[in-house]
N, C-alpha and C positions, 0 to 999 in steps of 0.2 A: 846716596843717603848714608848717614852715619848713625842710624838709630840703634839703640841698645836692644837687647833681647828682653822684652817686657811681656809678662804673661797677661792674658786677657781675662778680666774679671769685672763684673758689673759695678763693684763698689771699691775696688782697689787698683792701684798701679804697682805691680810687683816686679822687681828685678831679681831673678832667682840666682844669679851669679854675677860676680864683678868682672867688668871688662875695662882694663886700664889703658886701652887705646885712647890717645889724647882726644880725638874728635868725639868718640863715644862718651868718654868721661865728661867732657864739656857739655854734651847734650843732656846727659842725665843730671848734671848739676843744675841745669835750667828746669828740667822736667820735675825734679824733686824739690824745687824751691818752694818756700813757704812765705806767706805774706798776709798782712791784714789791711793793706792800703797805706798805713802809716809807716810800718816797719816791714822789711823783707830780708830774708837770708837765702843765699844760694844753697842748693842741695849738695854741698860738699861732704866728703867723708869726715868723720870725727878727728882723725889724725891730720896733721898738717899736710902730709903727702900720701899719695899723689893727689894733685888737684890742678885744674887748669885756670880757674879764676875763683878765688875766695872772695866773699863780699857780703857785707851787711849794709843795707841801704835804708835811709829815711826819705820818704817822698818830700821833695822840695829842698833837699840838701845838695847843693851843687857848687862847683867852682867855675870861674870864668877864665878864659885864656885869650890871648890876642889872635885875631884873624889876620892873615897876611894875604896880599893879592899881588900877582905879577905886575898889574897895572891898577892904579887907584881909580875909583869911580864914585860919583856922588851917590849918597844914600846907601852905600854898602854897609852892612853891620860891621862894627869894629871889634866886637867881642864874641867869642863862642862860649857855650855853656856846656858843662858836662857833669852828670851825676857822679858823685864820688862816694867811696865806702867810708862809713864811720867805723869806729873800732869794732873789729870782728871778734866775737866771743865764742865761736863755735868749736874751737880747737880743744880737744882733750887727748893727751898722749898717754899711752900705757907702756910701762916697763914691767915685765914679769920675770922674776928670777934672773934679772940682769939683761934680758933680751927686750929691745925696743920693738914693739909690734906695729907693723903696717903691712898692707896687702902686697907690696912689692918686695919688702925685705924678708917677710915670713909669709909665704902663700898660705891662705887660710884653707881649712878643710871644708868650711861652709861659709857662705857669704850671701846674704839676701837683704834687700831693702824693700819696704812697703809703704806707699803713701795711702793712708786710709781716708777716703773721701767723706766718711760720716763722722769720724773721730777728729779729723783735722790734724793728724800727726804723721810724722815720718819716722818709721820704725826700722831698726837695723839689727840683724843678728849675725855675729861672726864667731867662728870657732877656730882656735889655733891650737896646734900641738907644739908645746914648748920643747926646747932641747932637753930640758930636765925630765921630760916624759909626761908631764901633767897636761891635760886638755883644759884650755881656758875658754870660757864662753863670755862674750860681751854682748849685752843687749842695751841699745840706746833708743831713746824716744825723744824727738825734738818737736817743739810746738811754738808757733808764733801766735800769741793769744788773740782771740777774737773778742774777748771780754775786757782785757786790760791791754789797750792798744800799744803801750810803750814797752811791752814785756815779751821776751823770748825765754823759753825754759828748755832745759835738757835734763833728762833722767838717764844716768849712765851707770849700768850695773855690770860688775865683773864677778864671775863665779868660777871657782876652781871645781871642775867637774869630777875628776877621778884621782886627785892627789893634791898635795900641798903646793902653795905658791906664795911667794912674797911679791906683792903688787904695789907699784908706785904710780899714781896718777898725777899728771901735770896739766892743770886747767888754765887756759890762757885767755886774756883779753888783750888783743893785739893793739899796737899803737895805731893812731888814725893815719891811714895812708890812702893814696889814690890808686893810680894805675901806672906803675913804673914802666911797663912794657909799651904803653901807648904814647907815642910822640907826635903822630901826624906829620912826621918829617920836619918838625920845627922844634929846636931845643927849648924855645920859650914855652911851648905847650908842655913838653916833658917836665920842665921846672914847675909849672903851675899845677899839674895834675899828679905828679909823683909824690909831692909833699904839700897837699892842699891846706892842711891845718897847722896853725901855730899852737902848740900845746901851752896852755896858760894855767892849768890847775890839775893837780893829781894828788891822790892820797891812797893809802892802803892800810888794812888791818889784818888780823890773823886769817880771816876766811874770805877776804875779798878786797875791794877798793873801787876807785873810779878815776876817770880822767875827763877833762873838758878842754876844748880848744875853739879857735875861731878861724874860718877860712881867710886866707890872706887877701883875696880880691873881692869876693862876693859878700863878705861880712856876716857870715852865718855862724852863730854859736851853736855848738853841739856837744853833748856829753853822753858818756856811757858809764854804767856802774854794774858791778858783778858781786854776787855773794853766793855762798855754798852752804849746803847742809850735807852731812855724811852719816850713813848708817853702816856699821860693821868695819869701820876704819877710823883713822885719826887725821885731823887736819894738822899738817906740820907747820903751816904758815904761808904767808904771801909775800913775795918780793917784787919790787919794781926795778926792772932792768931794761935799758934802752927803750924807755917809754912804753913798755909792755908789762902787764901784771901777770904773775904766774903763781897760782895757788897749788901747793903740793899736798897730796893725800897718800897715806901709806896704810897697808893692811897685810897681816899674816893670815892667810886663808888655809884652813884645812879642807879636805875633800868635802864638797857639798856646800861650803860656805861662800858668801859673796859680800862684796863691798858695794854700796850704792851711793853715788854722788848725784845730788840734785843741784843744778846750776841755774841761777836766776839772773837774767840780764835786763837792765832797764835803760831806755834811751830817751833823750829829749833834745829838741832843737828850736831855734827861733831866729828869724831874720833880724839883724841889728840888736840881738840880745846880748846878755852878759854870760860868759861861760860859767861863772860861779852859780848864777841863778839856775842855769840849765842842769848843773850838777845836782843842785838841791831837788829839782823836779825828777831827775832820773833816780836819785836815791829814794825818793818817796814812792816811785813806781815799784822799785825792788822791795821796799818794806811792805807795800800793799800785797804784792805777790806772795811774799813769805808768810804774811799773816793769813792769807786765804789758803795757802797750801797747794801742793801739787794736785792732790786728788780733787779738790774743789774746782780748781782751774780746768782740770781735764773734763770734769762733769759739765762745766759751763761751756767749754769748747764744743762738746757734743750737743749740748742744748741749743746753742746758736745755730749749728749746722742742721740739727733736726728741724728747727723752724724754717730754715732756708729751704731744705729739700721738700718740706710740706707745701711750700709756695712756688717751687721752681723746678721740681723734678721732671725729667723727660724720659720716656720709654719708647723703645723700638723693638719690634719682633719681626723676624723674617728668615732670610736665608742664612747660610753658614757665616757670612760676614757681618750679620747684624749684631752679634755680641761685641765685636770689636768697635762697631759704630756706637753701640750703647755705652761702652766704657769711655770712648773718646768724647761723646757729648757730655757725659757727667763730669769727666775730668775738666773739660772746657768750662762748664758752668761753675765748678769749684774754683778754678783759677780766676774766672771773671769776677765772681763774688768776692774772693779774697783780695783782688787787685784794688777794690774800692770800698771794702766793708767799713773801714774806720778812717777813711781819708778825710782831710780837712785842710783847706788853705793851700792846696797843691794840686797839680794835675796828675792824671794817670799817663805815664809814658807809653810809648809804643810797645815796650817790653815790660811794662809794669815795674816791679822791683825784683825781677828775676835775672837781670843781666845788664850789661853796659852797652848793648846794641843801640845804635842811633844816639849815643851819648845820654840816654835817658830822656830824650825829647818827646814831647807830645806833638801829634800831627793832626791833620784833618780827619784821618780815619778813626780817631777816638770819638769825635763828634759824629762821624758818619756811621759807625758800627757799634762801638762800645756804649755810648750814651743812649741811643735808641733801644738797644737790647735791655739795658738796665732800667730804662723808663718803664718797660713792660714787666720786668722781673723784680727790681728793687728801686722803686721810684725815689726814695730818699737818697740813695747812693748817687743816682743820676743827678739829683738836684745839687748835691755837693760839687760835682764836676762842673755843672753849669754855673754855680755860684762862683767857682774859681775863675772860669772863663769870663764871666761878667766883670770880675774885679780887674781884668786886664783892659777894660774899655778905654781908659785914659791913654794907656800905651798904644792901643790900636788907633785912637784918634791922632796921636802924635805921629805914628807911622804914616797915616794918610796925609798929613801935612807935609811930611818929608817927600812923599810921592806926588805932591801938588794935587791932591784929591780931596774931596769932601767926605764927611762921615768918618767911618772907622775901618781900618784895614788890619785884620788880625794876623798875627805871626804865622808863618808856614810851619816853622819848627821852633820850639821854645821850651823853657822850664818855668820862667817867671813872667812871660808875656812879651818879652822883647825878642824881635826877630834875630836869629843867630845863624841863618843859612847863608853861606858865602856864594852859592851858585844860583843866581837870580832866575835863569830860564826855567828851573824846576822848583822855584819857591815863590819869589815875588810875582812872577808872571802867572803862577797858578792861583789866580784870584778866586777860583771857585771855592777855596777854603772858607770865604766869608759867607757864601750861600749855604755851604755845608753846616757851618756853625749856626746860622740863622734857622736852618731846618731842624737841627737838634733842639733848639729852644722851642720852636713852634710845635714839634712833635710831642715834647714833654708836656707842654700846655694842653694839647689835644688829648693825650692819653690820661692825664691826671685831672682834667677839667678844672685846672687852676686858672686864675685871672692873668690877663696879659701884663698886669703890673707886677706880678710875682716874678722873682728871679731875674728881674730886668729884661723880661721877654720883649716888651714893647721897645725898650731902648735899643736892644740889639737889632731888632727888625728895622727900626727907623734909621739907625746909623749905617747899617749895611745897605739899605735902600738908597740912601744918599750917596754912598760910595759908588753903587752901580750907575746912578744917574750922572755922576761926574766922569765916569769912564765910557759911557755909551756914546755912539756916533750915529747921527742921523744922515742917511744918504739923500741924494736928490729926489729919489722916488718915495721917500718917507719911511724907508726901512730902518730899523734900529739895530746896530751892530756892536759887538765887542771885539776889538782888534788887538792882536799881539798877546793872546792868552795861551796858557798851557792848561790842558784839561787833565783828567785823572791819569791818562796814559803818558808816562814819562819818556816814551820813545817817540813822541810827536810833540815837539815843543815850539812855543811862540808862534801861534797860528791865529787866523782870523775866524771868527764865528764857530768856535768849538760848540757843538750842539749841546753837550751836557752843560757847559757853563752858561750858554744863552738861556736854556730852559730853566736852569736853577735860578738864574738872575730874575727871570720872569716870575717864578714862584715867590721869590724873596720880595719883589715889588708888590705883588698882589696881596700877599699875606701881611705885609706892613700896612698897606692901605686898609685892609679889613680890621687889623688890630687897632688902628687909630680910631675907627668908628666905634669900637667897643670901649675905648678908654680916652674919651675926649679931654678930660681934665688933665690926665697925665701927658697926653699928646701936646696940650697947650704948654705944659712945663718944658717940653722938648722943642718948643717953638715950631711945631708943625702946623702949617696953614692949609686950607682947603685947596688952594691952587697947587701947592706942592704935591698933595695926594693925587690930584687929578693928573699931574705930569707923570707920576708913577704908573698910574693905570694906563695912560696913553702909551707910554714906552712899552709896557708889558704887552699891549695889544699888537704892537708893531715889531716885536722881536723877530729878527730874521733867523729862519731855520733852513740851512742848506738842503737841497734835494737833488739827486741825480736821476733825471728822467730816463736816461738810457739804461741804467742798471736797475732802476726801481728801488733804490735804497737811499738812506741818508748818509752822505759823507760825514764822518765824525767831525770834520771841519771843512771849511771851504777848500775845495781842490783835492781832498784826501784820495778820492777814488781815481784821480789822474796820476798819483804818484807811481813810481816804479814798484813793481811787485818784488817782494823779498824772495830770494831763492832758498826756500826752506830745505830742499833736498841737499843743497851744497853746504848747509850750515847746521846739519843735524847734531853735530857734536860741539857746538860753540855756544852753549848756554851757561849762564845768562849772557845775553848778547852784549850788554854794556861792558863786560869784561874782555870781549874779544873784538869789538868793533867800535870805531869812534862815533860819537854822537853826530858828527857832521854827515856820516853816511846813514845812520839809523833814522835821523829826524825826518827825512823826506822819502821814506819807503813805507809801503803798506804792511807794516808790522807793528803790533801792539804789545807792550810789556804787560798790560793789564786791561781789564774791562773798562771801557770808556763810554762809547755809545751804548753799550749794553747796560751800563749803570743808569743811563738816562731812561732806558726801557723799563727799569725797575722803579726808580725814584720819581719819574715823571710819566708814568705809564698812560695817563689819560690823554697825553699828547700824541699817542700812536694808535693806529688801527691794529686789529689783530693781524691783518695781512702784513703791515709794516713791521710788526714785532717779529713775525716769522721770517721775513726776507732779510731784515737787518741782522737778526741773530745768525742766520745761515751765513751771511757775508762775513761777519766779524769773527765768528768761531774759527773760520779758516785762516785767520790772520792774527790771532791772539796766542802768544807763546807762554803766558803765565810765569814770567820771571819775577812776579810779585805774588806774595801769599794772599793779597787782597782779592785776587781775581776769581778764584774758584767759587767763593760764596756767591758772588754776583752772577756768575754763569749758572750756578745751580738754581738760583731764583728765577732767572729769565728762561732757562730751559724748562722749568716746571710750568711757568706761565704759558709757554708755547706748546705744552703738551708732550714734551720729550722727557718723560718721567724717569726712564732708566738712566739717561745721560745726567739728569739732575741728581739722581742718587749717587752716581759715580763722582760727580763734582762735590757733593756733600761729604762723601767719605774722604776725599782728598783733603778738603778743608778741615774737617774734624780731626783728622789724624796728622795734621801738619807738624805737630811737635812730638807726639808719641812715636812717630815713625820718621821724624826729621826729614820731611818731604823736601824742604828747600835746602837742606844741608847746612843751615846756619842756626839751628836751635841752640847751639852752644853760646850764642850771643844773648840769649833770652827768648822767652816765649813770644809768639806772634799774637798779641792780644786782640787786634782787630779781626784776624782770622778766627780766633777763638769765639768772639762774639758773632762773627759772620756765620759760623757753622750753625749756631742756634737760630739765627735769622734765616739761614738757608732751609732749615727744617720747618720753622714756623711760618715764615712769609713765602717760602718757596713751595714746598710740598703742602703746607697748610693753607697757603693762599691768604694769609692774614694781612689785612690792610689797617694800619693805625693812623692813616692820614685823612680819614673821612669822618663825618659827624657821628656815624655809628660804626661799631666794630664789624668788619667784614671778614668772612672766611670763604675759601674755595678749596676745600680739602681734596687731595689726590693721593693715590697710593701707587708707587711703581711696582713692577713685578717682584722685586727683591724684598719687599716689605709686606707684612700682613697686618701690622698694627702700629700706629703711632699715638702717643699721648703726651701732652705738655700742659703747662700752666701759664697763664698770663694774668696780670693785675690790670684791669681796665676800669678807670675812674673809681678806684677804691674797692672794687669787688674782685675777688680772686676767682677765676674761672678755670675749669679743667676741660680740655678739648681732646677727645679720643676718637680716632678714626680706624675703622676696620672695613673689610669688604662689605659688611652689612650696612654701613653708614657712619655718620659722624654724630657723636653725642656731646653736647655742651652742658655743663652743670656748674652751679654755684657752689664753691667750696668755703668761702668766707666773705662776709660782707652782706650788704642789703641788695635785694632784688626789687622789682624785676630789672633785667638788663636786656636792652634791645640789641640783637645780633642779626646780621644778614648772612645767611649761608647759601652760597651759589645764587645770590640775588633775592632770595626769599626772606622776608623779615619775620623773625620769631622773637618771643619773649621768654627769657630764661629766668627762673625764680628759684629761691631756696627750696629744696625738696621737690623741684619740678623741672628736671632736665629735659632737654629737647633733642630729638634725633631726626636727622635728615638723611636720605639715601645718598650713597656715594655716586658721584658723576665720573664717568670715564671719558677723558677728552679725546678728540680726534685732531691730531696735528695737521696743520695745513701743508707742511712740507716734510720730506723725509728727515731723519735725524741728521743734524749737521756734522761735518767732519772737521777735525782739528789739523793744524800743521803736522807734518811728519814727525813722529816721536814726541809730540806734545799732547797726547791724549791724557785724560785724567789718570793719575799715577797709582791709584789704589782701587 
């Protein structure tokens, strides 16, 4: 792990000293990233150096590049897609008494950074002793506005502490560039991504300016504008050099005096738009921010977050490790909220706007974890993500036609809806993505009590049901099979009857049939006939689910329990396995990258008896190496359901701390948003036993030995509920909205109303089997 030294605090993430080790610096650049869903900036230092990856991103702004294959094949995507940085305006350089200040050239006496989860700001304090003898203190505060979605602001103050100093500040808006270091081994990719924009307009004035351009291949127009205000100094002017804007400020400071620079950045983009038009939009955003002023925007930032925490805060009390868990859960909620707070017309990528991991693509895990969490926390944000996915239906229908299938086949990885994964065994073959997306639409409908006609829920359910019917195979005995599929586990590819995929397809078919009954007029528009619906129901009844009578467990796919066992003792130092072993070896061994059958135990739990849950969990825990950050949350939930509460808590901690402690060693590429959402789900749906897939909200609260209290909030059908669990029991109360609300707590139906909370005693579970063991060296890491 390359985690930085971060202090534990319930409402802050604080780095008390700088560590310029490249891996640690990259990780903190992700950890301290700020975003509002529309705009995101990496948590880089104010100076240009040192940095590992500077970047300012707008959701939906990407460039394409050609995909090459050793051998051609029908239906392979021809273009890749990659998130690219728009003009980065975070750089402010300081020269004092002729000395350029940065943490490598002039080591600071003090250096700390703090991300404030209630203020929504990144604060930095640096003290330098100049060669002239004067101590200089720099305080900067950075904010990506949650009120003005196109705006980033920086307040940069330099104070001469104990003597005079001549200070020159150089504030930069860098040219629009991509990722010069990323080539993917193909010079055509390097050409496309290193200079993705053609600069088509620029201007500057005394205190700022702007630039606008258009991506060469994807046709996206983007613009960035900057302006400055200064107190205690003078703006010398702005120059345009090498397509970068540099505004210079100077000040002669006496002891105790300071110069304060306020930098306002505005961004705008549009697909197939005009750069000049986007420049006007960005200029208007800057003008609005200047008019409202720093103090007012700061107050509005805090107000937005205050409302968020009132409806989403989570609390945990317990052993010595509970404070770190408390911090991590709040940090995760903050980043989850900010990833989608102001998003519109674009997806949330696997890394959000915090880094370039996975090229900025969105995957099934966003619908699998992020959208369900937001549906219970911020339903409107979840609706925006579903609205974007629904807008890709035509492209999904086209992809199904290419694959000679009916209905709609959604992209495995994409930014605009088009499939851009060149490796089909872990993408096109992973057809479960379609059931995962359908589930997200259905869950949002259930949680919000919306109509099936809203957000294209019915249309998505119908088109994915048609897809499954065109892929299903009926054997001579009447069994219904899905052949040649890849499930969630990417170490077991292209198999027959993956249990997770089959059960999720069954749900998809049943829910589509039920939805058609609720919306007959809309179903008629989609040309759904009664005979088609009956075929869905019939196929769902006959879905084949493999079973191993000898072992008494479900093979995750046909034949899995007959594969060779993986020699974990011999490979304890070769993780992640995919970087040390060829897939030809991995694919037919009993080793899992991430939870697969276990995910079915969570999302399809009514298909398993308690004994099957216990035995399946025990079997697959011993074979899952968690080379994916998605796994720990799933294992936490299923361990909690099986009564292994202490193990569930250990998995919850690993998942929640995945980025603050850089558990996977790749946080420098961006935050793990699905794991971030998964950690909240692990607490609420694991230890909390919450079920949001039933007609009534269900709870089955549990407390492991390491915790004495948990409390969280959920919005269920427009009513905000607070759920608090202690050793004395669980109390559910209405915090906002109308009652009464029907809730089932450990199977008992209760009515919760405004001013009338309900308390039920805590149930202590009895596990059917001893706590399962993990592969050697792959126990939960925190």
